[in-house]
N, C-alpha and C positions, 0 to 999 in steps of 0.2 A: 470554519469548515473549508478544507482545501488549501489552507495556508502554506504548508510545505510544498504542495504541487506548484503553486504560483511562484514561490521563491525559486524553486529549481528551474522552472520555465523562464523566469526573468533573467537568471544568471547564466543559463546555458543556451537559451533559444530553442530548446527541444519541445516536442509535443508530448503531452501527458494525458493518459486516460486513467481516471480514478474509478474505483468500484466501491459501492456501499449498498447495503441492503435497505437502508433507511431512505424512504422517498423524500422526506423533508430535507435531509442532507443533500440529496441530489438536486432538488429545486433551489435550495438556498445557496449551495456551493456554486452552481452554474450561474446564478444571478450575480454573485460576487465576482466570479471569473469574468463575466461580460462587463461588469461595471468598472473593472480596472484594465480593460482592453485585452484580456487574455482568453476571451470566450472561444476563439478558434484553436488556440494552442492547449488549453486546459479544459477537458470535458469530463464530467462525472456521470457515470452510468449506474443505473440500479442493477444490482446483481448479487449473487451469493458467492462469496469467495471460496466456498467448499465445492462449488460446481460452476465453473466459469464457461458455461456452455455457449455463450455468445462470442467466444474467442477461439480461433483455430489454433492448433498446435504451432509452436514456434512463431508466435505473433510479436513478442516484445523483446527489445534489446536489453532492457533493464527493468527491474521490478523492485519497488520498495514497499515496505509495510511498517507503519508507525503506530505503535500502541494499539494494534487491532487484532492480530492473530490470537492473542491471549483470550479473546472473547469467543473463540470458536469452541464448540463442544468436542471437536476432534481436529486438532492441529495437523495431523497426518493428512487429512483430506485437503486442507488448505495448501500444504507444501507440495502435495502431489499435483494440484492444479497449477501452482506457481511454476513448477519445473516443466509441466506440460506446455504451458503457453510461452515459456521463456525460450528464446532462440539458443541453439547450441553455442556455447562460449559466452552467453549472456551473463549478466551479474544480478544477484539478488541481495538486497540489503534490508535489514530489519532491526528494530530495537523495541523492546517491551519493558514494562515495569513489572515488578514482583513485590509481593508482600510476604514477609517472613517474620515470625516473632523474634527470632534471634538470627544474627548473621553468623554463619559458620565460617571457618577458616577457608574452606574450599570456595565458597561464594565470594569471599573477599579477594582471594587470589585470582579468581576468574574475572572479576571486574577490573582488575589492574592490568590485564593483558589486552 
């Protein structure tokens, strides 16, 4: 829990705020962050990524989502919130997994770019 945030913080020296709706992940992730000396730079907060009401507009320089937005019942809500709290000119990066019975030519081509 929180492994990517700790890696990014260790290699860049930045501060990272993580958001998860799962209270166990908040508690466990913050415990791990503290145990490796990153408790002040890496903080996980409980929240709903479809309604980031605890954050003002234009709060973050960069945002990443790793294998998470696929779990939203409405990804449009997630992306609206991401771009609301992202500062103008900020960056958003994400990757997701997908399951498909057959791989089409279009999907194969898209994964190569």
